[in-house]
C-alpha positions as CSV (number, residue, x, y, z in Angstrom):
1,P,8.7,-50.3,3.3
2,S,11.8,-51.2,1.4
3,D,11.7,-47.9,-0.5
4,A,12.3,-46.1,2.8
5,V,15.6,-47.8,3.5
6,G,18.6,-45.4,3.5
7,I,22.3,-45.3,4.1
8,N,23.2,-45.6,7.8
9,D,19.8,-47.2,8.7
10,L,20.0,-50.2,10.9
11,M,18.7,-53.6,9.7
12,L,18.4,-56.9,11.5
13,D,20.7,-59.7,10.2
14,V,19.8,-63.2,11.2
15,E,23.4,-64.0,12.3
16,A,25.1,-60.7,13.0
17,G,22.2,-58.8,14.7
18,D,21.9,-55.1,13.9
19,V,23.9,-54.1,10.8
20,R,24.3,-50.6,9.3
21,V,23.2,-50.1,5.6
22,V,26.2,-49.0,3.6
23,S,24.6,-48.7,0.2
24,V,21.2,-48.8,-1.4
25,S,20.2,-50.0,-4.9
26,R,16.9,-49.2,-6.4
27,D,17.4,-51.6,-9.3
28,F,14.9,-54.4,-9.8
29,I,14.8,-57.4,-12.1
30,S,11.0,-57.5,-12.6
31,C,7.9,-55.8,-11.3
32,G,5.2,-57.9,-9.6
33,L,3.6,-58.7,-6.4
34,Y,4.3,-61.6,-4.0
35,N,3.5,-61.3,-0.3
36,P,4.1,-64.4,1.8
37,H,2.3,-64.4,5.2
38,T,4.3,-66.0,8.0
39,M,3.0,-67.1,11.4
40,H,4.8,-64.3,13.2
41,G,4.8,-61.6,10.6
42,D,8.6,-61.6,9.8
43,V,10.5,-63.1,6.9
44,A,14.3,-63.5,6.4
45,V,15.6,-62.8,2.9
46,N,19.3,-63.3,2.3
47,G,19.8,-63.3,6.1
48,V,18.0,-59.9,6.6
49,V,14.9,-59.9,8.7
50,S,12.0,-58.0,7.3
51,S,8.2,-57.6,7.9
52,S,6.0,-59.8,5.7
53,Y,3.4,-57.1,5.7
54,T,2.9,-54.5,3.0
55,A,2.2,-50.8,3.1
56,V,-1.4,-51.5,2.2
57,T,-2.4,-51.4,5.9
58,Y,-0.8,-51.1,9.3
59,P,1.1,-54.2,10.4
60,R,-0.8,-54.6,13.6
61,L,-4.1,-54.5,11.8
62,A,-2.9,-57.0,9.2
63,H,-1.6,-59.3,11.9
64,A,-5.0,-59.1,13.7
65,L,-7.0,-59.8,10.6
66,L,-4.8,-62.8,9.7
67,G,-5.2,-64.2,13.3
68,V,-8.1,-66.5,12.3
69,E,-6.1,-67.8,9.3
70,R,-3.1,-68.6,11.5
71,I,-5.4,-70.6,13.8
72,A,-7.0,-72.4,10.8
73,Y,-3.5,-73.2,9.4
74,R,-2.5,-74.8,12.7
75,L,-5.6,-77.0,12.4
76,G,-4.6,-78.0,8.9
77,S,-7.2,-75.8,7.1
78,S,-7.6,-72.3,5.6
79,V,-10.4,-69.8,6.0
80,L,-9.3,-67.4,3.4
81,G,-7.9,-69.8,0.8
82,S,-6.8,-67.7,-2.2
83,S,-9.1,-64.8,-1.5
84,L,-6.1,-62.5,-0.6
85,E,-4.6,-63.3,-4.0
86,V,-7.5,-63.1,-6.4
87,N,-11.1,-62.0,-6.3
88,R,-10.7,-60.3,-2.9
89,P,-14.1,-59.7,-1.3
90,R,-15.1,-56.0,-1.3
91,F,-15.6,-55.9,2.5
92,L,-12.0,-57.0,3.0
93,T,-10.7,-54.2,0.6
94,W,-12.9,-51.7,2.6
95,I,-11.5,-52.9,6.0
96,L,-7.9,-52.6,4.7
97,R,-8.6,-49.0,3.4
98,V,-10.4,-47.9,6.6
99,G,-7.6,-49.4,8.8
100,N,-4.9,-47.6,6.7
101,S,-6.6,-44.2,6.9
102,A,-7.2,-44.4,10.7
């Protein structure tokens, strides 16, 4: 998670490869939630590669759960639609909690 990043940690830059963190700012402009899911689980922001998964559950579990959605996306469809954004089914919330506590 981003709140665990510290000075001297290594981060992956799209162009330069591994780069060392020289400063950390905990300032933020606004508070909210936006979590894009990519086909491979990574996202590059300002040239820095990061996981697109949250701390809600383990990345491997999230990647496995989203496998069906990735297949549907490649076929031009969606299985989950907006269910991860609003009105998430209770069973999915339970799976995420159980996977995170394992």
